[in-house]
N, C-alpha and C positions, 0 to 999 in steps of 0.2 A: 703960804705959796705952794708948797709941795702937794698938800691935800687938794687944793683947787685944781692943780694941773692933773693929778691922778684921776680925780673925778671927771674931768673933761675927757681924758683919754678913754676912760671906761665908757662914757656916753658915745664917743666917736667909734669905739670898737663895736658897740651895739648897732649903730647906724650903718656902718660899712665894715663888716668883719672881713679880715683877710681870709682867703680860701685855705682850706685844710688845716686851720688852727683856730684856737679860741683861748681866751684868757679872762680872768676876773678875780675879784678878792676871795681870799680864803677866810670865810667867816666874816666877822665884823671889822677886822683890821684892814683898812684900805692900803696899808704899806706892805702887806704880804699877799701875793697873788699866786694862783695856780694856773698853769697853761697846759694846753694839749696841742701837739703837732702831729699830723699824719705824715708818715714817711712818703716822700715823693715816689710816684709810680715808675719813674725812670731811674731808680737808684736801688742799691742793695737793701735799702730800708723800706721798700714798697710793702704796703700792707701793715706796717708797724704803727702802733699808737704810742707816742712818747709824751711823758709827763714832765713838766718843769716847774720850778719855783722861781718866782720873781720877787725880790726884796728891794723895795725902794728906800733910798736913804732920805733922811729928813731934809736934805738940801737938794732934792730932786726938783727940777731937771738939770741943775747945774753939775751934778755928779751922776754917773750912770747907775742904773739898777744892777743888782747882782742876780744873774740868771744862771740857774743850774738845772741839769737834767736829774730827775729822781728815778727815771727809768734807766736801767743799765744799758749803755750803748757803747759800741766800739767804733771810735772815730779818732783820727790823728789830732783833731783840734778840740777834743773833749777829754779831760783827764779822768782818772779812776773815781774821783769824787763827784763827777758830773759837771765840773766847772768848764765853761766854754772859753776857749782862747780865741777871742774875736776882737780886733782892734777897736771897733765902735763901742764895745763894752768896757774899754779901758781908756787908753790915751787919745783915741780919736773920737770920743764921745762929744756930742754937741747938744745943747738944749733944744735945738730944732728937731732932733730925732724923737721918735715916739716908740712906744711898745709895739704898735702895729708895724712900723717900719723895721724895728729890730727883729721881730719874729720872722719877717720875710728874709732876713739875712742869716738866720741860724744855719750853720754849715751842715749840709747833708750830702754833698757830692764829693 
């Protein structure tokens, strides 16, 4: 089930990519992705390019993916290890959410 959903999300990202970001598998492992987000122009992160890792659990989409910045970033909702403190990546996760929707909510403001 997880692999089927991850493949569907990858296809959807290719058809309708969110603006200023991209994501896809790291090599052959569909459960490990790399993402890139451009810093919003109206923020202190303007002009920045930020890299993230996305690790899908085997019971995805019933459990949230683990999303972490690999680029060093200073933000009150991102810890020193790059882990994002965002409710939809923890207790507010829903199987209706997707990586595309999640990337749009990454805290930058």
